Backbone as numpy.savetxt, mean C-alpha at the origin, in Angstrom:
# Nx Ny Nz CAx CAy CAz Cx Cy Cz
26.29 6.16 12.39 25.47 7.04 13.78 24.01 6.77 13.89
23.44 6.51 14.54 22.02 5.94 14.94 21.32 7.30 14.85
19.85 6.36 13.95 18.85 7.58 13.75 18.35 7.87 14.77
18.13 9.05 14.94 16.84 9.52 16.20 15.40 8.19 16.15
14.90 8.14 17.17 14.07 7.17 17.09 12.32 7.25 16.22
11.69 6.92 15.59 11.47 7.60 14.28 9.91 6.61 14.86
9.75 6.07 16.48 8.32 5.61 16.79 8.89 4.53 15.77
7.10 3.77 15.68 7.07 2.46 15.64 6.12 2.15 14.17
6.84 1.04 13.03 5.74 0.91 11.96 5.45 -0.35 12.10
4.17 -0.43 12.22 3.47 -2.07 11.53 3.17 -2.62 10.08
4.20 -3.19 9.56 3.56 -3.26 8.18 3.33 -4.88 7.55
2.57 -4.76 6.98 1.49 -5.47 6.27 2.93 -6.13 5.79
2.19 -7.89 5.39 3.00 -8.71 4.31 4.56 -8.64 4.17
5.43 -8.75 5.34 6.46 -7.98 5.53 7.30 -9.39 5.64
7.80 -10.70 5.54 7.88 -11.37 5.23 8.68 -11.54 4.08
8.67 -10.99 2.95 9.63 -11.06 1.74 9.34 -10.06 1.20
9.70 -10.10 -0.07 9.42 -8.78 -1.30 9.73 -7.11 -0.75
8.68 -7.05 -1.25 8.21 -5.47 -0.77 8.38 -5.09 0.36
6.85 -5.53 1.68 7.45 -5.48 2.57 8.49 -5.25 3.18
9.53 -6.94 3.46 10.75 -7.05 4.03 11.56 -5.93 3.64
11.61 -5.34 2.25 12.96 -3.99 2.26 12.39 -2.75 2.99
10.71 -2.68 2.91 10.05 -1.72 4.32 10.50 -1.62 5.27
10.80 -2.36 5.49 11.56 -3.42 6.88 12.30 -2.90 7.14
13.70 -3.24 6.36 14.91 -2.75 6.55 15.25 -1.30 6.66
14.45 -0.43 5.38 14.70 0.92 5.13 14.04 1.70 6.53
13.19 0.95 7.11 12.36 2.13 7.78 13.27 1.89 9.31
13.51 0.67 9.57 14.65 0.73 10.70 15.45 1.34 10.50
16.36 1.28 9.89 17.58 2.35 9.25 17.11 3.63 9.50
16.30 4.01 9.28 15.26 5.41 10.01 15.34 5.73 11.00
14.89 4.47 12.30 14.66 4.97 13.26 13.66 4.47 13.83
13.00 3.73 12.73 11.66 3.04 13.44 11.86 1.79 14.54
11.53 1.15 15.23 11.54 -0.12 15.51 9.82 -0.75 14.75
9.68 -2.23 14.97 9.25 -2.65 13.56 8.03 -3.45 14.93
7.63 -3.81 14.13 6.10 -5.08 14.36 5.81 -5.52 12.61
6.37 -6.33 12.20 6.00 -7.29 11.01 4.50 -8.38 11.27
4.29 -7.98 10.79 3.18 -8.86 10.25 3.22 -10.07 8.66
3.04 -11.17 9.12 2.60 -11.51 7.96 1.69 -13.57 8.19
2.24 -14.27 7.41 1.89 -16.03 7.88 2.74 -16.36 7.98
4.18 -16.21 7.26 5.34 -17.38 7.25 6.34 -16.99 8.66
5.99 -17.38 9.56 6.59 -17.07 10.95 8.24 -17.25 10.70
9.05 -18.66 10.29 10.08 -18.70 10.17 10.71 -17.49 9.25
10.03 -16.95 8.25 10.96 -16.15 7.18 10.30 -14.88 8.54
9.71 -15.03 9.07 9.02 -13.43 10.05 10.94 -13.54 11.07
10.95 -13.94 11.86 12.09 -14.68 12.37 13.78 -14.46 12.04
13.66 -14.89 11.12 14.52 -14.85 9.91 15.12 -13.23 9.98
13.93 -12.45 9.86 13.97 -10.93 8.74 14.39 -10.20 10.16
13.23 -10.70 11.59 13.57 -9.92 12.64 15.56 -9.48 13.10
15.52 -11.10 13.39 16.99 -11.81 13.52 17.46 -10.81 13.13
17.59 -10.80 11.82 19.00 -9.99 11.01 19.21 -8.37 11.41
17.78 -7.82 11.19 17.16 -6.60 11.37 17.65 -5.92 12.66
17.27 -6.52 13.48 17.98 -6.49 15.08 19.38 -6.21 15.20
20.27 -7.63 14.58 21.06 -7.78 14.52 21.90 -6.52 13.85
21.99 -5.82 12.53 22.42 -5.02 11.91 21.93 -2.87 12.15
20.58 -3.67 12.62 20.36 -1.87 13.44 19.69 -1.82 14.84
20.34 -2.71 15.65 19.84 -2.17 17.09 18.42 -1.81 17.54
17.30 -1.86 16.17 16.43 -1.53 16.87 15.49 -3.27 17.20
14.27 -2.41 18.17 13.40 -3.71 18.37 12.58 -3.87 17.03
12.37 -5.59 17.11 11.50 -5.94 16.13 10.85 -6.93 16.49
9.01 -6.91 16.51 8.47 -7.85 17.22 7.88 -8.51 15.51
7.20 -9.85 15.99 6.81 -9.94 14.90 5.22 -10.80 14.74
4.70 -10.32 14.04 3.00 -10.95 14.29 2.92 -12.25 13.34
2.76 -13.26 13.43 2.50 -14.10 12.44 1.21 -14.57 12.25
0.30 -13.95 11.04 -1.04 -13.42 11.15 -1.76 -13.74 9.74
-2.71 -14.31 9.56 -3.20 -14.48 8.16 -4.41 -13.70 8.03
-4.05 -12.21 6.96 -5.04 -10.88 7.19 -6.26 -11.29 6.58
-6.86 -12.87 5.87 -7.69 -13.18 4.90 -8.32 -14.21 5.72
-7.80 -14.43 7.58 -8.47 -15.12 8.37 -9.38 -14.37 9.27
-10.58 -14.15 10.15 -10.98 -13.36 10.74 -10.39 -13.07 11.93
-9.71 -14.42 12.72 -8.93 -14.06 13.74 -7.94 -13.11 13.43
-7.23 -13.80 12.38 -5.82 -13.22 13.01 -6.29 -11.83 12.52
-7.04 -11.29 11.51 -7.49 -9.91 10.73 -7.09 -9.54 12.05
-8.07 -9.79 13.36 -8.48 -8.77 14.13 -7.94 -8.94 15.38
-6.84 -9.78 15.85 -5.69 -9.27 15.70 -4.68 -8.31 16.14
-4.55 -8.02 14.43 -3.61 -6.98 14.42 -4.32 -5.54 14.04
-6.08 -5.89 14.22 -6.71 -4.54 14.41 -6.94 -4.45 15.36
-6.35 -5.19 16.53 -6.14 -4.69 18.01 -4.84 -4.43 18.26
-3.61 -4.87 17.71 -2.65 -4.60 18.63 -2.58 -3.21 17.64
-3.05 -2.76 16.53 -3.52 -0.91 16.21 -3.98 -0.05 17.00
-4.93 -0.96 17.52 -5.43 0.73 18.34 -4.96 0.63 19.53
-4.35 -0.69 20.15 -4.42 -0.25 21.28 -2.29 -0.28 21.97
-1.77 -0.54 21.04 0.14 0.21 20.94 0.00 1.63 20.24
-0.13 2.33 21.35 0.17 4.02 21.22 1.67 3.93 20.57
2.93 3.39 20.43 4.14 3.26 20.26 4.21 3.44 18.84
2.68 2.76 17.68 2.86 3.03 16.21 2.37 4.34 15.73
3.21 4.47 14.53 3.30 5.93 14.20 2.87 5.43 13.12
3.64 4.44 12.59 2.93 4.28 11.08 2.87 2.47 10.60
1.55 2.85 9.77 1.08 2.02 9.39 1.08 1.81 7.53
2.15 0.59 7.60 2.83 0.40 5.97 1.80 -0.68 5.92
0.48 -0.79 4.79 -0.66 -1.72 4.09 0.15 -2.60 2.81
1.19 -2.80 3.36 1.38 -3.52 1.25 0.71 -5.06 1.25
-0.30 -6.00 2.22 -0.21 -7.56 1.92 -1.15 -7.18 1.08
-1.30 -8.13 0.26 -1.84 -8.01 -1.05 -1.39 -8.78 -2.17
-2.27 -9.62 -2.82 -1.96 -10.42 -4.05 -2.77 -9.87 -5.06
-2.42 -10.64 -6.52 -2.56 -9.96 -7.83 -3.11 -11.41 -9.01
-3.12 -11.49 -9.82 -2.74 -11.91 -10.61 -2.88 -11.28 -12.19
-2.48 -12.15 -13.18 -2.35 -11.11 -13.92 -3.72 -12.02 -15.44
-4.44 -12.75 -14.83 -5.27 -13.37 -15.80 -6.64 -12.85 -15.95
-7.18 -13.01 -17.48 -7.74 -12.87 -18.11 -9.30 -12.79 -17.02
-10.09 -12.07 -16.36 -11.09 -12.14 -16.02 -12.09 -12.98 -15.81
-12.15 -13.39 -16.97 -13.11 -14.44 -17.30 -12.60 -15.85 -17.33
-11.13 -15.97 -17.15 -10.55 -16.79 -17.05 -9.91 -17.55 -15.37
-10.59 -16.21 -14.42 -10.29 -16.41 -13.25 -11.29 -17.18 -12.11
-10.49 -17.74 -11.14 -11.43 -18.41 -10.18 -12.65 -17.13 -9.46
-13.83 -16.96 -9.51 -14.08 -16.49 -8.80 -14.17 -15.82 -6.95
-14.22 -17.82 -6.23 -13.67 -17.25 -5.32 -12.55 -16.87 -4.60
-11.67 -17.32 -5.83 -9.72 -16.40 -5.69 -10.06 -15.28 -5.72
-11.05 -14.23 -6.45 -11.40 -12.74 -7.09 -11.97 -12.17 -5.32
-12.77 -13.32 -5.16 -13.28 -12.67 -3.50 -11.88 -12.84 -2.81
-11.10 -13.77 -2.33 -10.19 -13.44 -1.87 -8.97 -12.24 -1.38
-9.27 -11.92 -3.09 -8.13 -10.92 -3.66 -8.73 -9.92 -2.93
-9.87 -9.46 -3.65 -11.05 -8.56 -2.29 -10.63 -8.44 -0.88
-10.75 -9.22 -0.34 -10.90 -9.39 0.93 -9.44 -8.55 2.20
-8.23 -9.47 0.81 -6.85 -9.27 1.49 -6.83 -7.78 0.71
-6.96 -7.08 0.11 -6.17 -5.92 -1.03 -7.44 -4.86 -0.68
-8.62 -5.42 -0.05 -9.77 -4.06 0.23 -9.75 -4.35 1.66
-10.64 -5.33 1.94 -11.11 -5.17 3.47 -10.46 -4.86 4.65
-9.13 -6.22 3.98 -7.76 -6.29 5.36 -7.61 -4.87 5.49
-7.15 -3.99 4.35 -6.65 -2.45 4.33 -7.49 -1.97 4.78
-9.07 -1.96 4.92 -9.42 -1.07 5.39 -9.31 -0.88 6.55
-10.04 -2.14 7.00 -10.07 -2.69 8.70 -8.81 -1.74 9.36
-7.69 -2.45 9.21 -6.59 -1.99 9.32 -6.15 -0.28 9.29
-6.44 0.46 8.34 -6.55 1.53 8.85 -7.37 2.11 10.02
-8.78 1.34 9.26 -10.17 2.23 10.69 -8.71 1.66 11.74
-8.58 0.59 12.61 -7.97 0.48 13.71 -6.85 1.56 14.43
-6.34 2.21 13.23 -4.23 2.57 13.35 -5.12 4.17 13.65
-5.52 4.95 12.60 -6.16 6.38 12.07 -6.77 6.96 13.89
-7.81 6.76 14.27 -8.10 6.88 14.75 -7.06 7.71 16.41
-6.26 6.61 16.36 -5.34 6.63 17.53 -4.39 8.00 16.93
-4.56 7.49 15.89 -2.85 8.57 15.10 -3.45 10.29 15.34
-5.08 10.20 14.88 -5.93 11.20 15.34 -5.74 12.24 16.45
-6.05 11.50 17.66 -5.74 11.65 18.79 -4.44 12.06 19.25
-3.62 11.62 18.78 -2.24 11.61 19.31 -2.10 12.87 17.85
-2.58 13.31 17.18 -2.18 14.56 16.49 -0.66 13.76 15.69
-0.29 12.79 15.43 0.75 12.09 14.94 0.83 10.84 14.39
1.07 10.81 12.95 1.08 9.10 13.13 1.50 9.78 10.80
0.49 8.61 10.80 1.10 8.26 9.04 0.64 6.75 8.33
0.15 7.05 7.34 -0.16 5.64 6.51 0.15 5.98 5.09
0.85 4.54 4.65 1.89 4.11 3.31 0.62 3.35 2.88
-0.14 3.51 1.65 -0.89 1.73 1.23 -0.36 2.01 -0.15
0.02 0.54 0.18 1.10 0.50 -1.61 -0.37 -0.15 -2.56
-0.47 1.10 -3.55 -1.69 0.28 -4.46 -1.14 -0.33 -5.56
-0.85 0.83 -6.95 -0.41 -0.40 -8.27 -0.68 0.48 -9.03
0.09 0.79 -10.19 -0.06 1.13 -11.05 -1.42 1.50 -12.26
-1.68 -0.41 -11.23 -3.00 -0.89 -12.78 -4.25 0.31 -11.46
-4.45 0.73 -10.39 -5.20 1.33 -10.11 -5.71 2.82 -11.19
-4.68 3.48 -12.16 -5.06 4.20 -13.60 -5.40 3.50 -14.63
-4.55 2.38 -14.80 -4.68 1.58 -15.90 -4.86 0.38 -15.50
-6.24 0.29 -15.13 -7.08 -1.21 -15.19 -6.93 -2.11 -15.90
-6.98 -1.38 -17.42 -6.51 -2.58 -18.88 -5.40 -3.79 -19.12
-4.39 -2.91 -17.61 -3.09 -3.84 -18.05 -2.72 -5.20 -17.81
-3.78 -5.45 -16.86 -4.18 -6.25 -16.27 -5.08 -7.00 -15.33
-5.77 -7.91 -14.75 -6.94 -8.66 -14.19 -7.29 -7.57 -13.43
-9.08 -7.71 -13.87 -10.05 -6.34 -13.71 -9.95 -6.57 -12.66
-9.98 -7.16 -11.62 -10.18 -7.23 -9.77 -8.94 -6.65 -9.53
-8.37 -7.07 -9.22 -7.10 -6.65 -9.41 -7.01 -5.14 -9.24
-6.99 -4.67 -10.84 -7.12 -3.15 -11.00 -8.00 -2.52 -9.74
-9.53 -3.63 -10.27 -9.97 -2.45 -9.40 -9.83 -2.77 -8.01
-9.63 -3.10 -7.34 -8.82 -3.49 -5.77 -8.34 -2.46 -5.11
-6.76 -2.28 -6.52 -5.85 -1.40 -6.42 -6.28 0.05 -6.53
-7.39 0.22 -7.23 -7.84 1.44 -7.40 -8.98 1.90 -6.55
-9.46 1.19 -5.79 -10.05 1.67 -4.25 -9.11 2.48 -3.28
-7.69 1.07 -3.45 -6.50 1.74 -2.62 -6.55 3.37 -2.50
-6.38 3.66 -3.71 -6.21 5.28 -4.19 -7.33 6.29 -4.00
-8.21 5.65 -4.29 -9.54 6.51 -4.05 -9.30 6.67 -2.31
-9.63 5.61 -1.20 -9.44 5.81 0.14 -8.58 6.45 0.63
-7.15 6.40 0.28 -5.95 7.24 0.20 -6.50 9.03 -0.33
-6.63 9.28 -0.89 -7.02 10.09 -1.65 -7.93 11.33 -0.74
-9.10 10.57 -0.45 -10.32 10.98 0.54 -9.97 10.18 1.16
-8.95 10.08 2.23 -8.57 10.21 3.72 -7.12 11.30 3.79
-6.72 11.76 2.87 -5.78 12.55 3.16 -6.98 13.82 2.93
-7.77 13.76 2.47 -8.53 14.45 2.32 -9.53 15.53 3.89
-9.62 14.13 3.91 -10.04 14.31 5.62 -9.36 14.45 7.35
-8.11 14.53 6.25 -7.89 14.18 7.46 -6.38 15.94 7.88
-6.86 16.33 6.53 -6.75 17.39 6.15 -6.45 18.30 7.86
-4.66 18.89 8.11 -4.79 19.46 9.36 -4.90 19.00 10.90
-5.36 17.42 10.60 -5.44 16.38 12.01 -3.90 15.47 12.16
-2.61 16.37 12.12 -1.51 15.68 11.83 -0.99 14.26 11.38
-1.92 13.69 10.53 -1.29 12.35 10.01 -1.53 12.33 8.35
-0.41 11.72 7.94 0.13 11.73 6.20 -0.43 10.95 6.31
-0.59 10.89 4.88 -1.49 9.60 3.53 -0.72 9.52 2.65
-0.10 8.45 2.50 0.28 8.47 0.84 0.27 6.65 0.58
-0.45 7.16 -0.99 -0.43 5.80 -2.13 0.97 5.78 -2.84
1.32 4.43 -2.67 2.30 4.15 -3.67 1.71 3.16 -5.04
2.72 3.56 -5.98 1.29 3.01 -7.60 3.19 2.75 -8.18
3.29 1.31 -7.63 4.30 0.81 -8.08 3.95 0.12 -9.65
4.85 -0.08 -10.67 4.76 -0.97 -11.98 5.20 -2.18 -11.52
5.71 -2.67 -12.67 6.19 -4.02 -12.65 7.29 -3.68 -11.39
7.27 -4.51 -10.66 8.33 -4.70 -9.48 9.16 -6.27 -9.41
9.91 -6.64 -9.39 10.98 -7.66 -8.86 10.46 -8.30 -8.25
9.52 -8.82 -7.31 9.10 -9.74 -6.08 8.68 -11.10 -7.02
7.85 -11.83 -5.47 7.39 -12.89 -6.27 5.65 -13.31 -6.41
5.09 -11.88 -6.66 3.85 -11.54 -6.96 3.72 -11.93 -8.45
4.90 -12.23 -9.51 4.52 -12.56 -10.63 4.93 -13.98 -10.76
5.45 -14.23 -10.26 5.25 -16.12 -10.20 4.38 -16.48 -9.24
3.94 -16.41 -7.94 2.31 -16.55 -7.53 1.05 -16.66 -8.54
1.16 -15.16 -9.56 1.10 -15.41 -10.55 0.53 -16.26 -11.39
1.61 -16.86 -11.92 1.59 -17.68 -12.92 2.22 -16.89 -13.77
3.23 -16.18 -13.83 4.40 -15.16 -14.70 4.92 -14.92 -14.31
6.43 -15.68 -14.72 7.30 -15.79 -13.85 8.22 -14.61 -14.25
8.96 -13.80 -14.00 9.03 -12.63 -13.90 9.95 -12.60 -15.64
10.63 -13.92 -15.73 11.88 -13.50 -16.67 11.16 -13.31 -18.31
9.52 -13.72 -18.58 8.95 -13.41 -19.50 8.22 -11.84 -19.93
8.54 -11.70 -18.83 8.13 -9.88 -19.01 9.44 -9.15 -19.36
9.18 -7.92 -19.90 10.08 -6.92 -20.92 11.39 -6.69 -19.75
12.73 -6.96 -19.42 13.77 -6.50 -18.73 13.30 -4.78 -18.60
12.72 -4.11 -19.75 13.16 -2.44 -19.28 11.86 -2.24 -18.61
10.47 -3.21 -18.59 9.50 -1.88 -17.88 9.29 -2.63 -15.94
10.65 -3.79 -15.83 10.80 -4.17 -14.25 11.74 -3.28 -13.35
11.17 -3.26 -11.94 12.16 -2.21 -11.21 12.13 -3.30 -10.23
13.75 -2.94 -9.39 13.92 -3.94 -8.83 13.08 -3.40 -7.24
12.32 -4.44 -6.55 12.14 -3.88 -4.93 12.76 -2.88 -4.13
13.69 -2.58 -4.35 14.71 -2.06 -3.94 14.79 -0.76 -3.83
15.13 -0.32 -5.38 14.49 0.46 -5.80 13.03 1.62 -5.58
12.31 0.44 -5.70 10.53 0.87 -5.12 10.75 1.55 -4.06
10.61 0.58 -3.50 10.80 1.40 -1.68 11.71 2.19 -1.55
13.00 2.66 -2.22 13.75 3.92 -2.08 12.75 4.99 -2.30
12.44 4.94 -4.07 12.10 6.37 -4.47 10.74 6.81 -3.67
10.05 4.97 -3.22 8.65 5.84 -2.15 8.79 6.40 -1.22
9.59 6.28 -0.49 10.26 6.38 0.90 10.77 8.07 0.41
11.51 8.10 -1.07 11.90 9.85 -0.66 10.41 10.11 -0.96
8.84 9.79 -1.95 7.75 10.54 -1.76 7.56 10.81 -0.76
7.15 9.33 -0.13 6.81 9.92 1.22 7.50 11.17 2.78
8.93 11.23 2.26 9.57 12.13 3.14 9.20 13.08 2.31
9.13 14.31 0.87 8.90 14.86 0.37 7.48 15.14 1.02
6.59 14.73 1.33 5.03 14.50 1.36 4.02 14.51 0.36
4.28 12.89 -0.42 3.61 13.04 -1.68 2.44 12.62 -0.88
1.62 12.56 -1.66 -0.21 12.26 -1.65 0.24 10.91 -2.05
0.58 10.79 -3.79 0.29 10.00 -5.16 1.85 9.95 -5.07
2.44 8.92 -5.48 4.17 8.23 -5.40 4.27 7.39 -6.76
4.58 7.56 -7.94 4.43 6.79 -9.16 6.11 6.76 -8.73
6.52 5.70 -8.77 8.73 5.38 -8.55 9.10 5.35 -10.39
8.14 4.65 -11.09 8.31 4.54 -12.53 8.11 5.63 -13.59
7.12 6.73 -12.90 6.59 7.12 -14.01 7.73 8.89 -13.54
8.76 8.50 -15.22 9.49 9.68 -15.02 9.13 10.91 -15.37
8.21 11.13 -15.99 7.43 12.35 -16.20 5.87 13.24 -15.53
6.60 13.38 -14.41 5.75 13.11 -13.29 4.99 13.97 -13.85
5.02 15.13 -14.66 4.18 16.20 -14.63 3.02 15.98 -15.68
3.47 14.16 -16.34 1.38 13.45 -16.44 0.61 13.58 -15.86
1.30 12.78 -14.26 0.25 12.65 -13.17 -0.36 14.50 -12.83
0.54 15.32 -12.65 -0.22 16.60 -12.44 -1.07 17.03 -13.31
-0.99 16.69 -14.58 -1.95 16.87 -15.48 -3.06 16.17 -15.40
-3.36 15.09 -15.31 -4.46 13.56 -15.12 -4.77 14.14 -13.83
-4.25 14.49 -12.90 -4.87 15.20 -11.47 -6.00 16.55 -11.33
-5.35 17.35 -12.08 -5.77 18.67 -12.51 -6.81 18.26 -13.19
-6.96 17.25 -14.17 -8.45 17.59 -15.25 -9.09 17.05 -14.40
-9.03 15.79 -13.42 -10.02 15.22 -12.42 -10.44 16.39 -11.64
-9.68 16.86 -10.89 -10.31 18.54 -9.95 -11.18 19.37 -10.69
-10.59 19.41 -12.44 -11.64 20.62 -12.89 -12.82 19.89 -13.20
-12.97 18.47 -13.44 -14.03 18.17 -13.93 -15.11 17.73 -12.29
-14.56 17.45 -11.35 -15.02 17.62 -9.59 -16.44 18.22 -9.52
-16.47 19.48 -9.84 -17.38 20.54 -9.37 -18.70 20.12 -9.65
-18.46 19.62 -11.04 -19.00 19.41 -12.64 -19.98 18.17 -12.65
-19.74 17.31 -11.64 -19.72 15.51 -11.79 -21.60 15.69 -11.68
-22.52 16.53 -10.79 -23.37 16.41 -10.41 -23.78 17.73 -10.89
-25.71 17.24 -11.36 -26.38 19.00 -11.85 -27.20 18.10 -11.48
-28.58 19.03 -12.00 -30.11 18.69 -11.92 -30.53 18.49 -13.55
-30.02 18.71 -14.16 -30.46 18.73 -16.05 -29.31 18.17 -16.47
-29.65 17.01 -17.47 -28.93 16.70 -17.89 -27.83 17.03 -18.95
-27.02 16.48 -19.17 -26.10 17.26 -20.53 -26.48 17.17 -21.58
-26.71 18.11 -22.73 -27.48 18.52 -23.44 -27.13 17.37 -24.88
-25.82 16.50 -24.46 -25.58 15.91 -25.60 -26.21 15.09 -25.62
-26.89 14.65 -23.98 -27.93 13.29 -23.96 -29.75 13.69 -24.11
-29.86 15.12 -24.73 -31.15 15.38 -24.73 -31.66 15.96 -26.09
-29.85 16.34 -27.22 -30.49 17.13 -28.50 -31.23 16.03 -29.09
-32.04 16.36 -29.91 -32.76 15.05 -30.40 -31.83 14.73 -31.77
């Protein structure tokens, strides 16, 4: 049965891994696609397969989001194409190396992609979504956003930004017809680990989720309207407690007087 047309989804980092699976799953849910990545050959192969299997329209944009001109071209697409109803900010890089063993230029490029590009693309898309009263943003964060000691701290910090940015955006857009979701995957079976210098075979099998299972879980969370989806957290109530504690503290975080523990003799 053919799915009703759901609009167009623009997906970054779409040539492989999590991004490619989002492309496949969203096409089957009725979305036309705009696939963004650096590798044109992979994009073409994926687009051909998805079009053959789903009959959905698939456009490719071979752009490097760490390049100013490449990023600007995707921003322009998001501002100008009113058919786009969903932005999936999936492009990102990471590493497991300790902070002091990491090259600072590589860390800066990580921030440029994980933080700056994601922010600029969201800024390009959201005003149109608000004007049309319809749209959604899915931001791929990571469990290191709330567990920064687990991997490299710049990576954790960049993903904490993605989570905080998503939470604030959700708050500001309440009632404007725009859905926001932050997805926090744990260890996922993609080339992320190989690229970072730690083959996935070196990780305990019990903590590694397949990319397909991760995306399917994340999309179920999206369909349920979750702001934060943590596919690998079985005890979902633990997140509820964590978030409730944060919200309980929020009204007490700014005060004219220092806390007594800092003023007692």
